[in-house]
C-alpha positions as MATLAB code, in Angstrom:
seq = 'MAIGIVIRSITPLIRDKWTDPPVVVVSPDIRYAIPVLGGHHGGNDLAYLLAARYNLEPVITTATEATGKAAVEVIAAQEHLRVVNTWSTRESNTAVLNGNAGIYRTCGPGMVIAGPGVSFLVAEGLYTVGIGCRLGTRSEKIIDALNSAFQEAGINPDDVSVYASVSLKTHEQGLIEAIRQMGKSIIFINPEDLDDTHPYSRSAAQRFGLPGVAEPAALAASLHHRLIMEKRVYGDVTIAIAQ';
ca = [
      17.684    9.271  -42.166;
      15.011   11.909  -42.826;
      13.483   13.358  -39.818;
       9.960   12.751  -40.715;
      10.578    8.823  -40.963;
      11.942    8.775  -37.300;
       9.062   10.824  -35.975;
       6.725    8.528  -37.337;
       8.640    5.595  -36.165;
       8.787    7.111  -32.310;
       5.668    8.758  -31.869;
       3.706    5.846  -30.445;
       6.673    5.299  -27.914;
       6.568    9.004  -26.764;
       5.128    9.042  -23.048;
       6.795   11.693  -21.041;
       9.980   14.379  -21.174;
      11.275   12.886  -17.742;
      11.401    9.298  -19.048;
      11.328    9.192  -22.896;
      15.071    8.395  -24.240;
      16.915   11.110  -26.337;
      16.798   10.874  -29.892;
      19.076   12.471  -32.502;
      18.898   12.439  -35.963;
      21.867   12.638  -38.222;
      20.998   13.920  -41.740;
      21.274   11.699  -44.992;
      24.187   13.747  -45.950;
      26.319   13.041  -42.653;
      26.437   17.054  -41.904;
      23.896   18.097  -39.103;
      23.024   16.269  -35.755;
      19.531   17.260  -34.584;
      18.056   16.198  -31.441;
      14.457   15.705  -31.734;
      13.538   14.341  -28.392;
      15.302   14.768  -24.817;
      17.110   17.751  -25.704;
      17.508   18.412  -22.005;
      18.062   14.862  -21.241;
      21.041   14.209  -23.260;
      19.927   14.837  -26.636;
      21.951   17.926  -27.026;
      24.909   16.394  -25.152;
      24.775   13.629  -28.009;
      24.717   16.172  -30.664;
      27.784   18.054  -29.352;
      29.672   14.727  -28.927;
      28.735   13.788  -32.797;
      29.939   17.303  -33.426;
      33.156   16.991  -31.795;
      33.863   13.750  -33.025;
      32.790   13.524  -36.734;
      32.738   17.277  -37.510;
      28.987   17.180  -37.765;
      26.954   20.737  -36.775;
      24.895   20.630  -33.981;
      21.124   22.124  -34.478;
      19.857   22.865  -30.915;
      16.341   24.051  -30.960;
      15.697   23.760  -27.106;
      15.074   27.833  -26.190;
      17.594   28.200  -23.223;
      20.607   26.386  -25.004;
      20.043   28.162  -28.312;
      20.253   31.426  -26.732;
      23.457   30.355  -24.528;
      21.772   29.454  -21.365;
      21.555   26.471  -19.400;
      17.950   24.875  -18.410;
      17.302   23.782  -15.071;
      17.461   19.842  -16.155;
      20.780   20.842  -17.346;
      22.053   22.332  -14.406;
      20.635   19.294  -12.383;
      22.887   16.918  -14.603;
      25.938   18.704  -14.208;
      25.738   18.736  -10.585;
      24.538   15.313   -9.993;
      21.086   16.551   -8.557;
      17.291   15.547   -9.333;
      14.643   17.999  -10.060;
      11.730   16.863   -7.416;
       8.911   19.153   -8.485;
       9.344   18.310  -12.246;
       6.139   20.266  -12.945;
       8.073   23.547  -12.234;
      10.360   23.474  -14.880;
       8.336   25.025  -17.656;
       8.136   28.277  -15.625;
      11.533   28.185  -14.083;
      13.195   27.620  -17.604;
      11.208   30.703  -19.011;
      12.520   32.888  -16.237;
      16.131   31.391  -17.159;
      15.305   32.186  -20.670;
      13.967   35.769  -19.926;
      17.198   36.419  -17.526;
      14.957   36.494  -14.016;
      15.945   33.249  -12.545;
      18.437   32.959   -9.614;
      20.047   29.882   -8.347;
      19.846   29.941   -4.080;
      21.774   27.023   -2.301;
      21.269   25.618    1.133;
      24.283   23.997    2.336;
      22.768   22.387    5.525;
      19.572   20.646    6.588;
      16.528   22.945    6.478;
      13.116   23.973    5.172;
      12.616   25.868    1.711;
       9.317   27.601    1.181;
       8.865   28.876   -2.684;
       6.613   29.769   -4.873;
       5.227   27.097   -7.828;
       7.999   28.486  -10.784;
      10.650   27.417   -8.356;
      12.651   24.117   -9.333;
      13.472   22.239   -6.125;
      17.029   19.931   -6.785;
      18.009   17.207   -4.487;
      20.954   14.984   -4.352;
      20.025   11.873   -5.887;
      19.083    9.034   -3.845;
      16.686    5.789   -4.369;
      13.769    6.828   -2.296;
      11.551    9.471   -1.588;
       9.211    9.055    1.779;
       6.044   10.665    2.353;
       4.865   11.624    5.906;
       1.668   12.247    7.319;
       1.143   12.962   11.027;
      -1.720   14.448   13.707;
      -1.785   17.798   15.124;
       0.997   18.423   17.483;
       2.953   15.235   16.945;
       6.507   15.310   18.500;
       9.632   15.082   16.601;
      10.882   11.767   18.736;
       7.690    9.756   17.637;
       8.270   10.811   13.833;
      11.757    9.732   14.089;
      10.813    6.745   15.606;
       8.049    5.828   13.043;
      10.604    6.713   10.361;
      13.162    4.206   11.773;
      10.176    1.515   12.161;
       9.557    2.014    8.255;
      12.986    2.105    7.387;
      13.498   -1.332    9.208;
      10.280   -2.876    7.763;
      11.296   -1.959    4.011;
      14.799   -2.715    4.356;
      16.099    0.421    3.148;
      18.984    2.521    4.776;
      18.151    6.031    5.597;
      21.051    7.314    3.815;
      19.638    6.577    0.468;
      16.504    8.592    1.199;
      16.673   11.803   -1.256;
      13.996   13.743    0.159;
      11.266   13.515    2.661;
       7.752   14.906    1.476;
       4.423   15.969    3.055;
       1.205   18.343    1.905;
       1.720   21.968    2.389;
      -1.047   22.190    4.964;
       1.785   20.656    7.291;
       4.138   23.599    7.267;
       3.005   24.520   10.748;
       3.953   21.020   12.389;
       7.064   21.821   14.165;
       7.550   18.199   15.390;
       7.741   17.187   11.679;
      10.250   20.105   10.678;
      12.381   19.273   13.720;
      12.362   15.221   13.191;
      13.821   15.860    9.395;
      16.241   18.613   10.812;
      17.669   16.180   13.312;
      18.088   13.668   10.665;
      20.126   16.051    8.534;
      17.743   15.800    5.695;
      15.265   17.985    3.671;
      11.694   18.092    3.449;
       9.299   19.500    0.648;
       5.747   20.616    1.290;
       3.396   19.622   -1.570;
       0.369   21.871   -2.555;
      -2.687   19.690   -2.667;
      -3.180   20.131   -6.464;
       0.307   18.691   -6.964;
      -0.019   15.724   -4.892;
      -0.143   12.426   -7.133;
      -3.832   11.480   -7.916;
      -3.079    8.659  -10.149;
      -2.974    5.621   -8.017;
      -5.734    4.050   -6.095;
      -4.593    5.106   -2.585;
      -5.323    3.258    0.671;
      -8.211    4.789    2.999;
      -7.008    7.886    4.515;
      -8.430   10.588    7.100;
      -7.163   13.335    4.592;
      -9.880   12.182    2.355;
     -12.482   14.160    4.164;
     -10.731   17.269    3.362;
     -10.554   16.442   -0.073;
      -7.248   14.922   -0.408;
      -6.359   11.665   -2.030;
      -4.246   11.038    1.038;
      -0.889   12.462    2.285;
       1.987   10.060    2.879;
       1.306    7.876   -0.283;
       0.603   10.677   -2.860;
       3.308   12.791   -1.425;
       5.940   10.235   -1.537;
       4.948    9.104   -5.263;
       4.521   13.270   -6.213;
       8.216   13.834   -5.332;
       9.538   10.644   -6.531;
      11.508    9.765   -9.778;
       9.853    6.546  -11.006;
       6.533    6.915   -9.169;
       6.440    3.557   -7.880;
       5.412    2.623   -4.308;
       7.751    0.148   -2.621;
       6.113    0.255    0.644;
       2.604    1.140    1.009;
       1.148    3.463    4.091;
       1.987    2.056    7.383;
       0.466    3.702   10.356;
       2.764    4.092   13.370;
       0.455    5.300   16.097;
       0.145    9.077   15.081;
       2.481    9.068   12.365;
       1.945    7.829    8.708;
       4.744    6.349    6.397;
       4.688    5.663    2.701;
       8.161    5.039    0.595;
       8.145    5.377   -3.209;
      11.128    5.106   -5.781;
];
């Protein structure tokens, strides 16, 4: 049908590029397949599939694909990964478009420190874990707290895709060592990128102008932005789990 009809029909349903479904319009003369929503999230692939099966001409308008390059979201889908810091893709895709972007891989447990325009991709997993801790907390205390949280929440540590905390904690060697011992990755999120859309539990971090640490960090790095375990305090460690 006509694109105008489709756009008027779907406009009230559009919310967010990471959750909106892909929409492809086939022209009334059955000649063109035109992704109008979710090009990087299946729309372009569907247009190419229609081209292969029914000899339609795909009309691709996403800038990276239109110039023969792969967007961050496309690379993530190809390698079965997830973009944690979704807010970064506009800048990183611009770098892809300009030919200035590189792909850097770390094969083992580690910590990555990168600028705001770098998209951070991790293996698919059901959960993200937010961690806060007091200054100088030892790694064994953090590991014990995590194991207690996993037991309380009834989840398997292998189903955690990434751990998250606030960038103010990058100096906490006990936290870094704990995640390294567990063979996982941790992302440190700038205060301005912490999730601030939820009414959080009372936190000592609020005196520093933060909404919290464990809960907002877990939500900021999560896929569905839904807490499955609100902040729990285990001595000097706070843990929250999101999906």
